N, CA, C and O atoms as a GROMACS GRO file, in nm:
protein
  476
    1UNK      N    1   0.123  -0.709   1.457
    1UNK     CA    2   0.213  -0.612   1.515
    1UNK      C    3   0.132  -0.518   1.603
    1UNK      O    4   0.026  -0.470   1.563
    2UNK      N    5   0.182  -0.492   1.720
    2UNK     CA    6   0.110  -0.401   1.808
    2UNK      C    7   0.134  -0.258   1.764
    2UNK      O    8   0.239  -0.223   1.710
    3UNK      N    9   0.033  -0.176   1.788
    3UNK     CA   10   0.046  -0.037   1.750
    3UNK      C   11  -0.021   0.051   1.854
    3UNK      O   12  -0.119   0.011   1.916
    4UNK      N   13   0.031   0.171   1.872
    4UNK     CA   14  -0.031   0.262   1.968
    4UNK      C   15  -0.170   0.303   1.921
    4UNK      O   16  -0.200   0.301   1.802
    5UNK      N   17  -0.254   0.339   2.017
    5UNK     CA   18  -0.391   0.379   1.985
    5UNK      C   19  -0.395   0.497   1.889
    5UNK      O   20  -0.484   0.503   1.804
    6UNK      N   21  -0.301   0.590   1.900
    6UNK     CA   22  -0.302   0.705   1.810
    6UNK      C   23  -0.280   0.664   1.665
    6UNK      O   24  -0.338   0.723   1.574
    7UNK      N   25  -0.198   0.561   1.642
    7UNK     CA   26  -0.176   0.512   1.506
    7UNK      C   27  -0.302   0.446   1.453
    7UNK      O   28  -0.337   0.463   1.336
    8UNK      N   29  -0.369   0.370   1.538
    8UNK     CA   30  -0.493   0.303   1.499
    8UNK      C   31  -0.601   0.405   1.465
    8UNK      O   32  -0.671   0.390   1.365
    9UNK      N   33  -0.616   0.508   1.546
    9UNK     CA   34  -0.719   0.608   1.517
    9UNK      C   35  -0.682   0.690   1.394
    9UNK      O   36  -0.770   0.730   1.319
   10UNK      N   37  -0.553   0.714   1.372
   10UNK     CA   38  -0.510   0.784   1.250
   10UNK      C   39  -0.542   0.700   1.127
   10UNK      O   40  -0.583   0.753   1.024
   11UNK      N   41  -0.523   0.568   1.137
   11UNK     CA   42  -0.556   0.479   1.026
   11UNK      C   43  -0.705   0.486   0.994
   11UNK      O   44  -0.743   0.491   0.877
   12UNK      N   45  -0.788   0.486   1.096
   12UNK     CA   46  -0.934   0.498   1.074
   12UNK      C   47  -0.967   0.629   1.003
   12UNK      O   48  -1.047   0.633   0.910
   13UNK      N   49  -0.903   0.736   1.049
   13UNK     CA   50  -0.927   0.868   0.988
   13UNK      C   51  -0.886   0.867   0.841
   13UNK      O   52  -0.958   0.919   0.756
   14UNK      N   53  -0.770   0.808   0.810
   14UNK     CA   54  -0.725   0.804   0.671
   14UNK      C   55  -0.815   0.717   0.584
   14UNK      O   56  -0.835   0.748   0.466
   15UNK      N   57  -0.871   0.609   0.639
   15UNK     CA   58  -0.965   0.527   0.562
   15UNK      C   59  -1.090   0.607   0.528
   15UNK      O   60  -1.146   0.593   0.419
   16UNK      N   61  -1.135   0.690   0.621
   16UNK     CA   62  -1.254   0.772   0.597
   16UNK      C   63  -1.226   0.886   0.499
   16UNK      O   64  -1.316   0.930   0.428
   17UNK      N   65  -1.102   0.934   0.494
   17UNK     CA   66  -1.067   1.050   0.412
   17UNK      C   67  -0.963   1.015   0.307
   17UNK      O   68  -0.863   1.086   0.292
   18UNK      N   69  -0.984   0.908   0.234
   18UNK     CA   70  -0.890   0.865   0.131
   18UNK      C   71  -0.882   0.966   0.018
   18UNK      O   72  -0.978   1.039  -0.009
   19UNK      N   73  -0.767   0.969  -0.048
   19UNK     CA   74  -0.754   1.054  -0.167
   19UNK      C   75  -0.829   0.989  -0.283
   19UNK      O   76  -0.866   0.872  -0.277
   20UNK      N   77  -0.849   1.066  -0.387
   20UNK     CA   78  -0.917   1.013  -0.506
   20UNK      C   79  -0.840   0.895  -0.563
   20UNK      O   80  -0.900   0.795  -0.604
   21UNK      N   81  -0.708   0.905  -0.567
   21UNK     CA   82  -0.625   0.796  -0.620
   21UNK      C   83  -0.634   0.671  -0.532
   21UNK      O   84  -0.643   0.560  -0.583
   22UNK      N   85  -0.632   0.690  -0.401
   22UNK     CA   86  -0.645   0.575  -0.310
   22UNK      C   87  -0.780   0.507  -0.327
   22UNK      O   88  -0.788   0.384  -0.327
   23UNK      N   89  -0.885   0.586  -0.342
   23UNK     CA   90  -1.019   0.528  -0.363
   23UNK      C   91  -1.025   0.449  -0.493
   23UNK      O   92  -1.082   0.341  -0.499
   24UNK      N   93  -0.965   0.505  -0.599
   24UNK     CA   94  -0.966   0.436  -0.729
   24UNK      C   95  -0.891   0.304  -0.722
   24UNK      O   96  -0.938   0.203  -0.775
   25UNK      N   97  -0.777   0.303  -0.657
   25UNK     CA   98  -0.700   0.179  -0.646
   25UNK      C   99  -0.770   0.080  -0.553
   25UNK      O  100  -0.770  -0.040  -0.580
   26UNK      N  101  -0.830   0.128  -0.445
   26UNK     CA  102  -0.901   0.040  -0.353
   26UNK      C  103  -1.015  -0.033  -0.424
   26UNK      O  104  -1.042  -0.150  -0.394
   27UNK      N  105  -1.082   0.032  -0.516
   27UNK     CA  106  -1.188  -0.034  -0.592
   27UNK      C  107  -1.134  -0.154  -0.671
   27UNK      O  108  -1.207  -0.250  -0.696
   28UNK      N  109  -1.008  -0.148  -0.710
   28UNK     CA  110  -0.946  -0.258  -0.784
   28UNK      C  111  -0.894  -0.368  -0.692
   28UNK      O  112  -0.885  -0.484  -0.733
   29UNK      N  113  -0.860  -0.334  -0.568
   29UNK     CA  114  -0.795  -0.429  -0.477
   29UNK      C  115  -0.890  -0.492  -0.375
   29UNK      O  116  -0.866  -0.604  -0.330
   30UNK      N  117  -0.995  -0.423  -0.340
   30UNK     CA  118  -1.081  -0.469  -0.230
   30UNK      C  119  -1.152  -0.600  -0.264
   30UNK      O  120  -1.168  -0.636  -0.380
   31UNK      N  121  -1.194  -0.667  -0.160
   31UNK     CA  122  -1.271  -0.791  -0.173
   31UNK      C  123  -1.199  -0.896  -0.257
   31UNK      O  124  -1.262  -0.970  -0.333
   32UNK      N  125  -1.068  -0.903  -0.244
   32UNK     CA  126  -0.985  -1.002  -0.314
   32UNK      C  127  -1.008  -1.001  -0.464
   32UNK      O  128  -1.005  -1.105  -0.529
   33UNK      N  129  -1.030  -0.883  -0.520
   33UNK     CA  130  -1.056  -0.869  -0.664
   33UNK      C  131  -0.931  -0.888  -0.748
   33UNK      O  132  -0.941  -0.905  -0.870
   34UNK      N  133  -0.816  -0.884  -0.687
   34UNK     CA  134  -0.691  -0.896  -0.762
   34UNK      C  135  -0.644  -1.041  -0.754
   34UNK      O  136  -0.561  -1.076  -0.670
   35UNK      N  137  -0.698  -1.124  -0.841
   35UNK     CA  138  -0.660  -1.266  -0.850
   35UNK      C  139  -0.669  -1.338  -0.716
   35UNK      O  140  -0.590  -1.428  -0.688
   36UNK      N  141  -0.764  -1.297  -0.634
   36UNK     CA  142  -0.785  -1.363  -0.505
   36UNK      C  143  -0.695  -1.314  -0.393
   36UNK      O  144  -0.705  -1.364  -0.281
   37UNK      N  145  -0.608  -1.219  -0.420
   37UNK     CA  146  -0.518  -1.167  -0.316
   37UNK      C  147  -0.594  -1.067  -0.229
   37UNK      O  148  -0.657  -0.974  -0.279
   38UNK      N  149  -0.587  -1.087  -0.099
   38UNK     CA  150  -0.658  -1.001  -0.005
   38UNK      C  151  -0.569  -0.885   0.037
   38UNK      O  152  -0.459  -0.905   0.088
   39UNK      N  153  -0.618  -0.765   0.014
   39UNK     CA  154  -0.549  -0.644   0.055
   39UNK      C  155  -0.625  -0.576   0.168
   39UNK      O  156  -0.747  -0.586   0.176
   40UNK      N  157  -0.553  -0.509   0.253
   40UNK     CA  158  -0.610  -0.423   0.356
   40UNK      C  159  -0.558  -0.282   0.330
   40UNK      O  160  -0.452  -0.266   0.269
   41UNK      N  161  -0.629  -0.181   0.375
   41UNK     CA  162  -0.586  -0.044   0.351
   41UNK      C  163  -0.564   0.032   0.481
   41UNK      O  164  -0.627   0.004   0.583
   42UNK      N  165  -0.472   0.128   0.474
   42UNK     CA  166  -0.435   0.212   0.588
   42UNK      C  167  -0.409   0.125   0.712
   42UNK      O  168  -0.481   0.133   0.811
   43UNK      N  169  -0.305   0.044   0.702
   43UNK     CA  170  -0.272  -0.052   0.807
   43UNK      C  171  -0.153   0.000   0.888
   43UNK      O  172  -0.050   0.037   0.832
   44UNK      N  173  -0.168   0.004   1.022
   44UNK     CA  174  -0.056   0.044   1.107
   44UNK      C  175   0.053  -0.063   1.112
   44UNK      O  176   0.024  -0.182   1.126
   45UNK      N  177   0.179  -0.020   1.099
   45UNK     CA  178   0.297  -0.105   1.114
   45UNK      C  179   0.389  -0.032   1.210
   45UNK      O  180   0.460   0.060   1.171
   46UNK      N  181   0.387  -0.073   1.336
   46UNK     CA  182   0.467  -0.004   1.437
   46UNK      C  183   0.438   0.146   1.429
   46UNK      O  184   0.326   0.188   1.457
   47UNK      N  185   0.538   0.226   1.391
   47UNK     CA  186   0.517   0.372   1.388
   47UNK      C  187   0.471   0.424   1.252
   47UNK      O  188   0.451   0.544   1.236
   48UNK      N  189   0.454   0.336   1.157
   48UNK     CA  190   0.417   0.377   1.022
   48UNK      C  191   0.276   0.330   0.987
   48UNK      O  192   0.223   0.235   1.046
   49UNK      N  193   0.216   0.398   0.891
   49UNK     CA  194   0.090   0.354   0.831
   49UNK      C  195   0.120   0.327   0.684
   49UNK      O  196   0.187   0.406   0.619
   50UNK      N  197   0.069   0.215   0.633
   50UNK     CA  198   0.089   0.186   0.491
   50UNK      C  199  -0.046   0.197   0.422
   50UNK      O  200  -0.149   0.166   0.480
   51UNK      N  201  -0.043   0.241   0.295
   51UNK     CA  202  -0.168   0.260   0.222
   51UNK      C  203  -0.241   0.128   0.199
   51UNK      O  204  -0.360   0.116   0.231
   52UNK      N  205  -0.171   0.029   0.143
   52UNK     CA  206  -0.230  -0.102   0.114
   52UNK      C  207  -0.129  -0.210   0.144
   52UNK      O  208  -0.009  -0.192   0.122
   53UNK      N  209  -0.176  -0.324   0.196
   53UNK     CA  210  -0.085  -0.435   0.222
   53UNK      C  211  -0.155  -0.566   0.190
   53UNK      O  212  -0.272  -0.585   0.221
   54UNK      N  213  -0.079  -0.657   0.128
   54UNK     CA  214  -0.123  -0.795   0.108
   54UNK      C  215  -0.025  -0.879   0.190
   54UNK      O  216   0.090  -0.897   0.150
   55UNK      N  217  -0.071  -0.930   0.303
   55UNK     CA  218   0.017  -1.007   0.391
   55UNK      C  219   0.063  -1.136   0.325
   55UNK      O  220   0.178  -1.177   0.341
   56UNK      N  221  -0.027  -1.201   0.251
   56UNK     CA  222   0.006  -1.326   0.183
   56UNK      C  223   0.126  -1.309   0.090
   56UNK      O  224   0.214  -1.395   0.086
   57UNK      N  225   0.128  -1.201   0.015
   57UNK     CA  226   0.236  -1.177  -0.081
   57UNK      C  227   0.349  -1.094  -0.021
   57UNK      O  228   0.450  -1.069  -0.087
   58UNK      N  229   0.333  -1.051   0.106
   58UNK     CA  230   0.435  -0.967   0.172
   58UNK      C  231   0.463  -0.841   0.088
   58UNK      O  232   0.578  -0.804   0.064
   59UNK      N  233   0.353  -0.778   0.043
   59UNK     CA  234   0.362  -0.666  -0.049
   59UNK      C  235   0.288  -0.545   0.008
   59UNK      O  236   0.174  -0.556   0.054
   60UNK      N  237   0.355  -0.431   0.005
   60UNK     CA  238   0.296  -0.303   0.046
   60UNK      C  239   0.289  -0.215  -0.078
   60UNK      O  240   0.384  -0.207  -0.156
   61UNK      N  241   0.174  -0.148  -0.096
   61UNK     CA  242   0.155  -0.057  -0.208
   61UNK      C  243   0.128   0.082  -0.151
   61UNK      O  244   0.037   0.101  -0.069
   62UNK      N  245   0.208   0.177  -0.194
   62UNK     CA  246   0.194   0.316  -0.151
   62UNK      C  247   0.150   0.401  -0.269
   62UNK      O  248   0.200   0.385  -0.381
   63UNK      N  249   0.056   0.491  -0.245
   63UNK     CA  250   0.010   0.587  -0.345
   63UNK      C  251   0.050   0.724  -0.296
   63UNK      O  252  -0.001   0.773  -0.195
   64UNK      N  253   0.141   0.787  -0.368
   64UNK     CA  254   0.203   0.911  -0.322
   64UNK      C  255   0.152   1.033  -0.398
   64UNK      O  256   0.136   1.030  -0.520
   65UNK      N  257   0.126   1.138  -0.324
   65UNK     CA  258   0.092   1.267  -0.382
   65UNK      C  259   0.214   1.357  -0.387
   65UNK      O  260   0.326   1.313  -0.356
   66UNK      N  261   0.195   1.479  -0.425
   66UNK     CA  262   0.304   1.573  -0.442
   66UNK      C  263   0.386   1.600  -0.316
   66UNK      O  264   0.503   1.636  -0.326
   67UNK      N  265   0.326   1.582  -0.197
   67UNK     CA  266   0.399   1.607  -0.073
   67UNK      C  267   0.518   1.513  -0.058
   67UNK      O  268   0.612   1.544   0.016
   68UNK      N  269   0.517   1.400  -0.125
   68UNK     CA  270   0.627   1.304  -0.113
   68UNK      C  271   0.753   1.351  -0.185
   68UNK      O  272   0.861   1.299  -0.158
   69UNK      N  273   0.739   1.446  -0.274
   69UNK     CA  274   0.857   1.503  -0.340
   69UNK      C  275   0.950   1.567  -0.237
   69UNK      O  276   1.072   1.560  -0.250
   70UNK      N  277   0.890   1.628  -0.135
   70UNK     CA  278   0.968   1.697  -0.033
   70UNK      C  279   1.011   1.608   0.083
   70UNK      O  280   1.085   1.653   0.170
   71UNK      N  281   0.966   1.484   0.086
   71UNK     CA  282   1.000   1.398   0.199
   71UNK      C  283   1.069   1.268   0.155
   71UNK      O  284   1.049   1.163   0.216
   72UNK      N  285   1.148   1.276   0.050
   72UNK     CA  286   1.216   1.157   0.000
   72UNK      C  287   1.308   1.090   0.102
   72UNK      O  288   1.308   0.967   0.109
   73UNK      N  289   1.385   1.164   0.182
   73UNK     CA  290   1.468   1.095   0.283
   73UNK      C  291   1.383   1.014   0.382
   73UNK      O  292   1.419   0.902   0.418
   74UNK      N  293   1.270   1.072   0.426
   74UNK     CA  294   1.180   1.002   0.516
   74UNK      C  295   1.124   0.876   0.449
   74UNK      O  296   1.124   0.768   0.509
   75UNK      N  297   1.078   0.889   0.324
   75UNK     CA  298   1.022   0.775   0.252
   75UNK      C  299   1.127   0.665   0.231
   75UNK      O  300   1.095   0.547   0.239
   76UNK      N  301   1.251   0.705   0.205
   76UNK     CA  302   1.359   0.607   0.187
   76UNK      C  303   1.383   0.530   0.316
   76UNK      O  304   1.398   0.408   0.315
   77UNK      N  305   1.387   0.601   0.428
   77UNK     CA  306   1.406   0.536   0.558
   77UNK      C  307   1.288   0.444   0.589
   77UNK      O  308   1.307   0.331   0.636
   78UNK      N  309   1.169   0.491   0.564
   78UNK     CA  310   1.047   0.414   0.590
   78UNK      C  311   1.045   0.287   0.505
   78UNK      O  312   1.015   0.179   0.556
   79UNK      N  313   1.078   0.300   0.377
   79UNK     CA  314   1.081   0.184   0.288
   79UNK      C  315   1.186   0.083   0.335
   79UNK      O  316   1.160  -0.037   0.336
   80UNK      N  317   1.302   0.132   0.375
   80UNK     CA  318   1.408   0.041   0.423
   80UNK      C  319   1.361  -0.035   0.546
   80UNK      O  320   1.388  -0.154   0.559
   81UNK      N  321   1.291   0.032   0.637
   81UNK     CA  322   1.241  -0.035   0.757
   81UNK      C  323   1.137  -0.142   0.720
   81UNK      O  324   1.141  -0.253   0.772
   82UNK      N  325   1.044  -0.107   0.630
   82UNK     CA  326   0.941  -0.203   0.589
   82UNK      C  327   1.003  -0.323   0.519
   82UNK      O  328   0.960  -0.436   0.541
   83UNK      N  329   1.104  -0.300   0.436
   83UNK     CA  330   1.172  -0.410   0.368
   83UNK      C  331   1.248  -0.497   0.468
   83UNK      O  332   1.255  -0.619   0.450
   84UNK      N  333   1.302  -0.438   0.572
   84UNK     CA  334   1.370  -0.515   0.677
   84UNK      C  335   1.271  -0.604   0.752
   84UNK      O  336   1.312  -0.703   0.814
   85UNK      N  337   1.142  -0.571   0.746
   85UNK     CA  338   1.039  -0.654   0.809
   85UNK      C  339   0.993  -0.766   0.714
   85UNK      O  340   0.905  -0.845   0.749
   86UNK      N  341   1.052  -0.772   0.595
   86UNK     CA  342   1.021  -0.879   0.501
   86UNK      C  343   0.918  -0.844   0.395
   86UNK      O  344   0.865  -0.934   0.330
   87UNK      N  345   0.889  -0.716   0.377
   87UNK     CA  346   0.791  -0.673   0.278
   87UNK      C  347   0.860  -0.606   0.160
   87UNK      O  348   0.966  -0.545   0.175
   88UNK      N  349   0.800  -0.620   0.043
   88UNK     CA  350   0.841  -0.541  -0.073
   88UNK      C  351   0.748  -0.420  -0.079
   88UNK      O  352   0.631  -0.430  -0.042
   89UNK      N  353   0.800  -0.308  -0.126
   89UNK     CA  354   0.721  -0.186  -0.131
   89UNK      C  355   0.715  -0.138  -0.275
   89UNK      O  356   0.818  -0.116  -0.339
   90UNK      N  357   0.593  -0.120  -0.326
   90UNK     CA  358   0.572  -0.059  -0.457
   90UNK      C  359   0.514   0.080  -0.435
   90UNK      O  360   0.425   0.098  -0.352
   91UNK      N  361   0.566   0.178  -0.508
   91UNK     CA  362   0.517   0.314  -0.497
   91UNK      C  363   0.465   0.362  -0.632
   91UNK      O  364   0.527   0.339  -0.736
   92UNK      N  365   0.352   0.428  -0.628
   92UNK     CA  366   0.291   0.487  -0.747
   92UNK      C  367   0.252   0.630  -0.714
   92UNK      O  368   0.210   0.659  -0.602
   93UNK      N  369   0.266   0.718  -0.811
   93UNK     CA  370   0.219   0.856  -0.795
   93UNK      C  371   0.068   0.857  -0.816
   93UNK      O  372   0.014   0.775  -0.889
   94UNK      N  373   0.001   0.951  -0.752
   94UNK     CA  374  -0.144   0.969  -0.771
   94UNK      C  375  -0.178   0.977  -0.919
   94UNK      O  376  -0.275   0.916  -0.964
   95UNK      N  377  -0.097   1.052  -0.996
   95UNK     CA  378  -0.126   1.070  -1.138
   95UNK      C  379  -0.118   0.938  -1.214
   95UNK      O  380  -0.192   0.919  -1.311
   96UNK      N  381  -0.029   0.848  -1.173
   96UNK     CA  382  -0.021   0.716  -1.238
   96UNK      C  383  -0.149   0.637  -1.213
   96UNK      O  384  -0.204   0.577  -1.305
   97UNK      N  385  -0.195   0.638  -1.090
   97UNK     CA  386  -0.315   0.562  -1.054
   97UNK      C  387  -0.436   0.620  -1.126
   97UNK      O  388  -0.515   0.546  -1.185
   98UNK      N  389  -0.451   0.751  -1.122
   98UNK     CA  390  -0.568   0.813  -1.184
   98UNK      C  391  -0.561   0.809  -1.336
   98UNK      O  392  -0.665   0.804  -1.403
   99UNK      N  393  -0.441   0.811  -1.392
   99UNK     CA  394  -0.425   0.810  -1.537
   99UNK      C  395  -0.438   0.674  -1.600
   99UNK      O  396  -0.480   0.662  -1.715
  100UNK      N  397  -0.400   0.568  -1.526
  100UNK     CA  398  -0.406   0.433  -1.583
  100UNK      C  399  -0.408   0.329  -1.472
  100UNK      O  400  -0.311   0.257  -1.451
  101UNK      N  401  -0.520   0.323  -1.402
  101UNK     CA  402  -0.532   0.231  -1.289
  101UNK      C  403  -0.516   0.085  -1.334
  101UNK      O  404  -0.472   0.001  -1.256
  102UNK      N  405  -0.552   0.056  -1.458
  102UNK     CA  406  -0.537  -0.081  -1.510
  102UNK      C  407  -0.391  -0.125  -1.516
  102UNK      O  408  -0.359  -0.238  -1.480
  103UNK      N  409  -0.304  -0.035  -1.560
  103UNK     CA  410  -0.161  -0.067  -1.566
  103UNK      C  411  -0.103  -0.083  -1.425
  103UNK      O  412  -0.021  -0.171  -1.401
  104UNK      N  413  -0.146   0.003  -1.334
  104UNK     CA  414  -0.100  -0.007  -1.195
  104UNK      C  415  -0.146  -0.141  -1.136
  104UNK      O  416  -0.068  -0.210  -1.070
  105UNK      N  417  -0.269  -0.176  -1.162
  105UNK     CA  418  -0.323  -0.304  -1.112
  105UNK      C  419  -0.243  -0.421  -1.167
  105UNK      O  420  -0.217  -0.518  -1.094
  106UNK      N  421  -0.203  -0.414  -1.293
  106UNK     CA  422  -0.125  -0.522  -1.354
  106UNK      C  423   0.013  -0.536  -1.288
  106UNK      O  424   0.059  -0.648  -1.264
  107UNK      N  425   0.078  -0.425  -1.259
  107UNK     CA  426   0.209  -0.429  -1.191
  107UNK      C  427   0.193  -0.494  -1.053
  107UNK      O  428   0.275  -0.576  -1.012
  108UNK      N  429   0.088  -0.456  -0.981
  108UNK     CA  430   0.063  -0.512  -0.849
  108UNK      C  431   0.034  -0.661  -0.860
  108UNK      O  432   0.084  -0.740  -0.779
  109UNK      N  433  -0.047  -0.700  -0.957
  109UNK     CA  434  -0.080  -0.843  -0.976
  109UNK      C  435   0.045  -0.926  -1.002
  109UNK      O  436   0.061  -1.034  -0.946
  110UNK      N  437   0.135  -0.875  -1.090
  110UNK     CA  438   0.260  -0.947  -1.118
  110UNK      C  439   0.345  -0.959  -0.992
  110UNK      O  440   0.405  -1.063  -0.967
  111UNK      N  441   0.350  -0.854  -0.913
  111UNK     CA  442   0.428  -0.857  -0.790
  111UNK      C  443   0.370  -0.959  -0.691
  111UNK      O  444   0.446  -1.028  -0.622
  112UNK      N  445   0.238  -0.969  -0.684
  112UNK     CA  446   0.175  -1.068  -0.596
  112UNK      C  447   0.205  -1.210  -0.642
  112UNK      O  448   0.232  -1.297  -0.559
  113UNK      N  449   0.200  -1.233  -0.770
  113UNK     CA  450   0.223  -1.368  -0.823
  113UNK      C  451   0.367  -1.412  -0.802
  113UNK      O  452   0.392  -1.530  -0.780
  114UNK      N  453   0.462  -1.320  -0.806
  114UNK     CA  454   0.602  -1.356  -0.782
  114UNK      C  455   0.621  -1.406  -0.640
  114UNK      O  456   0.710  -1.488  -0.613
  115UNK      N  457   0.539  -1.358  -0.550
  115UNK     CA  458   0.556  -1.396  -0.410
  115UNK      C  459   0.466  -1.511  -0.368
  115UNK      O  460   0.482  -1.565  -0.258
  116UNK      N  461   0.372  -1.548  -0.452
  116UNK     CA  462   0.277  -1.653  -0.415
  116UNK      C  463   0.351  -1.784  -0.396
  116UNK      O  464   0.438  -1.819  -0.476
  117UNK      N  465   0.317  -1.859  -0.289
  117UNK     CA  466   0.383  -1.987  -0.266
  117UNK      C  467   0.348  -2.087  -0.376
  117UNK      O  468   0.236  -2.086  -0.427
  118UNK      N  469   0.442  -2.172  -0.411
  118UNK     CA  470   0.412  -2.272  -0.512
  118UNK      C  471   0.331  -2.386  -0.452
  118UNK      O  472   0.345  -2.416  -0.334
  119UNK      N  473   0.246  -2.450  -0.534
  119UNK     CA  474   0.157  -2.555  -0.482
  119UNK      C  475   0.232  -2.678  -0.438
  119UNK      O  476   0.170  -2.775  -0.392
   0.00000   0.00000   0.00000
């Protein structure tokens, strides 16, 4: 998907300045550590940036902080648009990731396996 240069540079900035929760989850997802599923982080999608995406499983994972409490209508619209592009969206609060990254990883792994093509 093509993206404006400003979105691409914003994605680079967010990769350099990840939150503690994003860093913790990235350690679990990077380098195909999740059952061989390859994830990318801070990926531009048209006018949106997503925290993590596995293209193979058509899965987007968002890690939300407290600011998302005040932007639920925006997040709902954004999720609807991403789903219309054929992706499923999983959302986790920062506290969930930091409190039990293993459980979060398991939910993501199950979601990836549901979408994996059969042999």
